[in-house]
C-alpha positions as CSV (number, residue, x, y, z in Angstrom):
1,M,0.0,0.0,0.0
2,I,1.2,3.5,-0.9
3,Y,0.7,5.9,2.0
4,A,-0.7,9.4,1.4
5,E,2.5,11.3,2.1
6,E,4.4,9.1,-0.3
7,R,1.7,9.8,-3.0
8,Y,2.1,13.6,-2.2
9,N,5.8,13.4,-2.6
10,N,5.5,11.5,-5.9
11,I,3.0,14.0,-7.2
12,M,5.3,16.9,-6.3
13,R,8.3,15.3,-7.8
14,L,6.5,14.9,-11.2
15,L,5.1,18.4,-11.0
16,T,8.5,19.9,-10.2
17,D,10.0,18.1,-13.2
18,K,7.3,19.5,-15.6
19,G,6.0,22.7,-13.9
20,R,2.5,21.8,-15.1
21,I,0.8,18.4,-15.2
22,S,-2.7,16.9,-15.8
23,S,-4.6,14.6,-13.6
24,A,-4.6,12.0,-16.4
25,E,-0.8,12.1,-16.6
26,L,-0.5,11.7,-12.8
27,S,-3.0,8.8,-12.8
28,S,-1.1,7.0,-15.5
29,A,2.4,7.7,-14.1
30,L,1.6,6.7,-10.6
31,N,-1.0,4.0,-11.3
32,I,-3.6,5.7,-9.1
33,S,-7.2,6.4,-9.8
34,R,-8.2,9.8,-11.0
35,E,-10.5,10.2,-8.0
36,T,-7.6,9.7,-5.6
37,I,-5.5,12.1,-7.7
38,R,-8.2,14.7,-7.4
39,R,-8.3,14.3,-3.6
40,D,-4.5,14.5,-3.4
41,L,-4.4,17.7,-5.5
42,N,-7.0,19.3,-3.3
43,R,-5.0,18.5,-0.2
44,L,-1.7,19.7,-1.7
45,A,-3.5,22.9,-2.9
46,Q,-4.8,23.6,0.6
47,E,-1.2,23.3,1.9
48,G,0.0,25.7,-0.7
49,R,2.3,23.2,-2.4
50,L,0.6,23.6,-5.8
51,V,-2.1,25.5,-7.6
52,K,-5.0,23.5,-9.0
53,T,-6.0,24.2,-12.7
54,R,-8.7,22.8,-14.8
55,G,-7.8,19.1,-15.2
56,G,-4.5,19.3,-13.3
57,A,-2.1,21.5,-11.4
58,I,0.9,23.9,-11.7
59,L,3.6,25.0,-9.3
60,P,2.8,28.0,-7.1
61,D,5.4,30.1,-8.9
62,A,3.8,29.5,-12.3
63,S,0.7,31.4,-11.2
64,L,2.8,34.4,-10.1
65,T,5.3,34.7,-13.0
66,S,5.3,38.5,-13.2
67,L,8.5,40.1,-12.1
68,D,6.6,43.1,-11.0
69,F,4.4,41.2,-8.6
70,P,3.5,43.9,-6.1
71,Y,4.7,43.9,-2.5
72,T,1.1,44.1,-1.2
73,A,0.2,40.9,-3.1
74,R,3.4,39.1,-2.0
75,E,2.7,40.0,1.6
76,K,-0.6,38.1,1.5
77,A,0.7,34.9,0.1
78,N,1.6,32.0,2.4
79,R,1.3,34.1,5.6
80,T,1.1,31.0,7.8
81,E,4.2,29.5,6.4
82,K,6.1,32.8,6.7
83,S,5.1,33.2,10.3
84,D,6.3,29.6,11.0
85,L,9.7,30.4,9.5
86,C,10.1,33.6,11.3
87,A,9.1,32.2,14.7
88,Y,11.8,29.7,14.3
89,A,14.4,32.1,13.0
90,A,13.8,34.5,15.9
91,R,15.3,31.9,18.3
92,F,18.8,32.7,16.9
93,I,18.7,36.4,17.8
94,Q,20.7,37.5,20.8
95,E,20.9,40.7,22.8
96,R,23.0,43.5,21.1
97,D,22.8,41.9,17.7
98,T,23.1,44.2,14.7
99,I,20.6,42.7,12.2
100,F,20.2,43.2,8.5
101,L,16.6,42.6,7.3
102,D,15.8,42.4,3.6
103,N,12.6,43.8,2.1
104,S,10.9,40.4,1.5
105,S,7.4,39.8,2.6
106,T,8.7,36.8,4.6
107,V,11.2,38.6,6.7
108,T,8.6,41.3,7.6
109,H,7.0,38.8,10.0
110,L,10.2,38.3,12.0
111,I,9.7,41.5,14.0
112,R,6.6,39.9,15.8
113,F,8.7,37.1,17.3
114,I,11.8,39.1,18.6
115,P,11.9,39.7,22.3
116,K,11.0,43.3,22.8
117,Q,13.3,43.7,25.8
118,Y,16.4,42.9,23.8
119,P,18.7,45.8,23.0
120,L,19.1,45.5,19.2
121,N,20.2,47.4,16.1
122,F,18.3,47.0,12.8
123,L,19.5,47.8,9.3
124,V,16.4,48.2,7.1
125,Y,15.6,49.3,3.6
126,S,12.0,48.1,3.5
127,I,9.4,50.9,3.8
128,S,6.9,48.5,5.3
129,L,9.4,47.4,7.9
130,L,10.3,51.0,8.7
131,L,6.7,51.8,9.3
132,T,6.2,48.8,11.5
133,L,9.2,49.5,13.6
134,S,8.4,53.2,13.9
135,N,4.9,52.4,15.1
136,M,6.3,50.1,17.9
137,H,8.2,52.9,19.5
138,N,10.5,50.4,21.2
139,P,13.3,52.3,23.1
140,N,15.5,49.2,23.1
141,W,15.7,49.1,19.4
142,N,17.8,51.3,17.2
143,V,16.6,51.4,13.6
144,F,18.9,52.5,10.8
145,S,17.3,53.3,7.4
146,L,19.7,52.5,4.6
147,G,18.2,55.2,2.4
148,G,18.4,55.3,-1.4
149,M,15.9,55.6,-4.3
150,L,12.3,54.5,-3.5
151,S,10.8,51.7,-5.5
152,Y,7.0,51.8,-5.5
153,T,6.9,48.2,-6.7
154,T,9.0,46.6,-4.0
155,M,8.2,49.3,-1.4
156,S,11.9,49.6,-0.6
157,S,14.8,52.0,-1.0
158,T,17.8,50.7,-3.0
159,R,20.6,51.7,-5.3
160,T,24.0,53.3,-4.6
161,L,23.2,55.2,-1.4
162,A,21.7,52.1,0.3
163,L,24.8,50.1,-0.6
164,S,27.2,52.7,0.6
165,T,25.3,53.2,3.9
166,L,25.3,49.4,4.5
167,D,29.1,49.4,4.2
168,N,29.4,51.5,7.3
169,F,28.0,48.7,9.5
170,M,29.1,45.3,10.7
171,P,26.0,43.1,10.9
172,T,26.1,40.2,13.3
173,K,23.2,38.5,11.5
174,A,21.4,38.9,8.2
175,F,17.9,37.5,7.5
176,L,17.0,37.2,3.9
177,S,14.4,35.5,1.7
178,C,14.3,34.8,-2.0
179,H,12.2,34.2,-5.1
180,S,13.3,30.6,-5.3
181,I,16.0,28.0,-4.6
182,T,16.7,26.4,-8.0
183,R,17.4,22.8,-8.8
184,D,21.1,23.6,-8.9
185,F,20.9,25.1,-5.4
186,Y,21.1,28.8,-6.2
187,A,19.0,31.4,-4.2
188,T,17.5,33.7,-6.7
189,D,15.5,37.0,-6.8
190,S,13.6,39.1,-9.3
191,Y,15.1,42.6,-8.8
192,M,18.7,43.5,-9.5
193,E,18.7,46.3,-6.9
194,D,17.6,43.9,-4.2
195,V,20.1,41.3,-5.3
196,E,23.0,43.8,-5.0
197,L,22.0,44.6,-1.4
198,K,21.5,41.0,-0.5
199,R,24.9,40.0,-1.9
200,R,26.6,42.8,0.1
201,A,24.8,41.8,3.3
202,L,25.8,38.2,2.7
203,D,29.5,39.3,2.3
204,I,29.7,41.5,5.4
205,S,27.4,39.7,8.0
206,A,28.9,37.4,10.6
207,E,26.0,34.9,10.3
208,T,23.4,34.6,7.5
209,F,19.9,33.1,7.3
210,L,17.9,32.2,4.2
211,L,14.2,31.8,4.9
212,A,12.3,30.0,2.1
213,D,9.0,28.1,2.5
214,A,8.3,24.9,0.6
215,S,6.7,26.8,-2.3
216,K,10.0,28.3,-3.2
217,L,12.1,25.2,-3.3
218,N,13.3,23.5,-6.5
219,H,11.9,26.2,-8.8
220,P,13.5,28.2,-11.6
221,G,14.8,31.7,-10.8
222,V,15.7,34.9,-12.5
223,I,18.8,36.5,-11.0
224,K,21.3,34.6,-8.8
225,V,21.9,35.9,-5.4
226,A,24.3,33.2,-4.2
227,S,24.8,29.5,-4.0
228,S,22.6,28.2,-1.2
229,V,25.7,26.7,0.5
230,E,27.0,30.3,1.1
231,F,24.2,30.8,3.7
232,D,25.0,29.6,7.3
233,H,21.4,28.5,7.8
234,I,18.5,27.7,5.5
235,I,15.1,27.7,7.2
236,T,12.2,26.1,5.4
237,N,9.0,24.4,6.7
238,E,7.9,20.9,7.3
239,K,6.0,20.8,4.0
240,A,9.3,20.9,2.0
241,A,9.7,17.9,-0.3
242,P,12.0,15.5,1.5
243,F,14.0,14.6,-1.6
244,F,15.0,18.2,-2.2
245,V,15.8,18.8,1.5
246,N,18.1,15.8,1.3
247,D,19.7,17.1,-1.9
248,L,20.4,20.4,-0.2
249,R,22.0,18.7,2.8
250,E,24.1,16.5,0.6
251,N,25.3,19.7,-1.1
252,G,26.5,21.0,2.2
253,C,23.6,23.2,3.3
254,N,22.6,23.5,7.0
255,I,18.8,23.0,6.8
256,H,16.3,23.7,9.5
257,L,12.7,22.5,9.3
258,A,10.5,25.0,11.1
259,P,7.5,23.4,12.9
260,H,4.0,24.8,12.4
261,I,3.0,27.3,15.1
262,T,-0.1,26.0,17.0
263,K,-2.4,28.5,18.5
């Protein structure tokens, strides 16, 4: 008997190879009834691991292919998974850390899980994060805006000024997310300006963390940020395909599986 989780993994492996697949193809390849396939696709869609289409499924990224996918829309996607990653990542933060935070909709959730009594320094170029931090009025936290040119699409400030400002600091930790981790283990992003800042943060930070939920694993990318092995920690969630997690580990990556937060 093939157990449900094994079926899910087989479906995700075939879907990852093709990017798009029909129920009929899955039924034939896995020797499983179409009714069972339909139930499995419904379950995987509820978990955010795929997107159902008429007669089949596609990878989540295939439904969001625009490089100008607005920040407000990105912020709403996979909120539960992002919170799980950030709750886990916050455990690594220590008092008096100087922390670089990228402008991803994932890292935005990190603030909620950091102990408010910790004296900390934040290096920020996300407009959304700056507003969140300013509204908190926490006297224990110093917030440094990196400045630069405002991007209305990504709701962040970037370019030369932000890069030169960042060079004045010595971050103890950097928390970043990405558009995807590709099959050949590269963390990628969609905006060159963001990539430049992320590369610089990766170079100058004492310890680096890449936060990527299961929907971002083993998918094509646009612009390389760095090889995944260059990050000290990669944090994903328990829905991540086991075969790809094992491949990352065999490639030398330090993988953490963040548990789901129970209310």
